[in-house]
Every structure is written in C-alpha cells, then in structure tokens.
C-alpha angles and dihedrals in degrees: 000000000000114000112249114238120240116238141026122314097234127158130203147068128279125193109223123193096224113217123225121259100041133079126252090248091054088051090050094051093048093051093043089056092049092053092037086224123177096217133018141159139176127235107229128340126261119209114256088249092055128088133192144059115018113166110211120199124213127200114323091009090071087071088068102038091105088071090061091050086058095050131101120267136205126211143179114211138181117203128193115217123215099040130079120194132196091245096037089239137078092263088072135073121271107249101172137022122194135170117262116232102161128146120205093242090054091048093050091049091052093047090049089058090066094061117105131020116331140155118263129188109214119238120256085236094068134107093245112126131236118185091344096310129099116249093237089060089060091043091056088055092051094252120137117205122199110250128199118229118244136199117263132171127218103199093184139354123185127191107226101173142001117183138118090019091299126123121198120194142170118216138188109198143167126252118292095028115144109210090193089059092050089052092047091049090048090053092052092048090053090048096234106082126238143203139192117263098168131023128174128176107218100176146026117185107315097322113144113254091212092062092067117114131190126234087244091055092049093048090049090053091049092048091048094049091053091047090051091044092240124144102260093220090063089063102031099043090060087073094061122106117218120279093248093056088098090064100034093123095059120098114258127239114190120205137179124265088250092056091045090065090061094044091051088056092051099260127135118241138185122251133193097240122025133164125233125308114284095023116142110227143183113240120219132175131228130325092318089058093224109191115236105163148293132290145164134240110249130212091270092055091253125139107244118194117236104172123003139181120261111284093233089068089068097045 
C-alpha cells in the first residue's frame, strides 16, 4: 500500500522575502509547515547573508521550477573595499587587508567592464556540485576543487553610491551569475580587495516585487486564522500565484481537449499554430487556456510534451 503523504495537496507559487541569517532550505521548510503543504521546492538558493525574492513552488508547480532557475535575476549589493574574505562576503574570515586608493572614475570604469557576456569562475563557496557534494562542503574542509568558467551576462549594472569605502550597486544578470564573485573580481581590479556586506535579490523573471511576503507575515496570518477558527488555507492560498507562473515567459501553444489527452500521456500532437522547431512552449487547452505543461516543437512540426501536469487534474 502506498504511503499517504502528510499535508495538503496545494499547487502554485509563492514569493517569499527571505530573511538574512538562514538558508534557502530553512526558509522553504518554515513556509511549507505554515501552508501544511504536501510537496514544495525552492527555485535557486540565496546565500544565508542574502535577503529578498525566493519563489517557492508547491505541488505541481515544482515540476516547472527549473524554468525559474534559468531566468534572469536582479540584485542590490553593498561591497566593502579594502578587505577580502575567504567566502567573498562578510560571513567569511578576512584573509587580506589592503589600503583603498580608488577614484570614482576608476571605479566606474571597472564596473563598466562587467557589462555584457563574460566568463566567470564560480566561487568554492557555492552550491554547485562536484561528485555528489556541494562545493562549499569541500571549501569548509579546506579542499579546493578546479572549476570551469561559464558564460554569464550582466545586462545592466548601476553604481548607486560610493562613500566610506563602500560601493552600492544594482545589477540585472543572467542565470548562474554569482554576485559575490563579481564583487571579489571588482576588488582585485581596483587593487584593494572587496567583499559583500549586503545582498538583496529584488527580482526573479517578471515576478511582481509587491507580491513578496515575509515568513513573519505568513505566520501571523496562520495564527489569526486559527484564532478566528477559519481554515488557514482559505487565507493563505489566496497568496499563491498560478502554477504556470514559472513558465509565463514561454510562447503559448493552444490545443484541443482531445489533443490534450494524448499530450498528458506523453505523446506528440499537431497544433494549428506552432513556433519554430526546438522552441520551448507553454501548453494550454481550449478557450479557457488551461495550463497543462510545457513542450517543444519537434522536427516534424509536432508539439512534443516535455513536462506535464498530473493526469488526474484533467479527469
């Protein structure tokens, strides 16, 4: 007999304003308990030091969380010049102190050099895995693992403030970009070293900033619902964004209910209007445009399912 899952079978995405000092997984577990959700996952870790937007996926939405990992991000960061740390942020140990002799024009020129597509070598204090273990686990043991550089894109970077050896910037970057590494590289370019003292993620994809909620707000809503003898889900679930929010930027291909049956069983189908071969698309059904999954356009111009909702949702 299959083991019954604990919790409520809810689906959707919530935008949590992660607090500083705890991990993304700790944030996930706290929110999952508040919602009493059966299944949940986060969409890309934030450092314990960092705050800001952390989309959490519940239920069927976890199937599409990868697409949020691949989306652009926006950050606000404060860097302290003159000190380099082993983690490139203020949670680490200072390993080098150097005098700061930096003019604003020099700083702006160095910052400009990060714009565009470049190669970045990830920090050892990252969640990337090597032989099944995260890099930061090796780093804490004093083990350095060779890392390959990878392409990143800095779409924009704006200098907001430069005073008292502090640099405040706003960045819009591609997936996989480590802001700590940018700050460390900037410090080396300036010849004085630098590390992150404040980091806040202000955007993921096109999610609305104003829809973020804190753990404290969620807990207060839960406590109030219990005090008023109201089913907590009635209050909390209203905060959830639709399951297909994670793939809102993909082009839509609409199919008939008859074709949807085949798609939900993993079979390719034809559709009236499809984009070019290889395009990743969001699949909807009928006039109501009900979301059922994502797919790609194959060499024959057919819509091939890639990741679909549970069949029972269509029964």
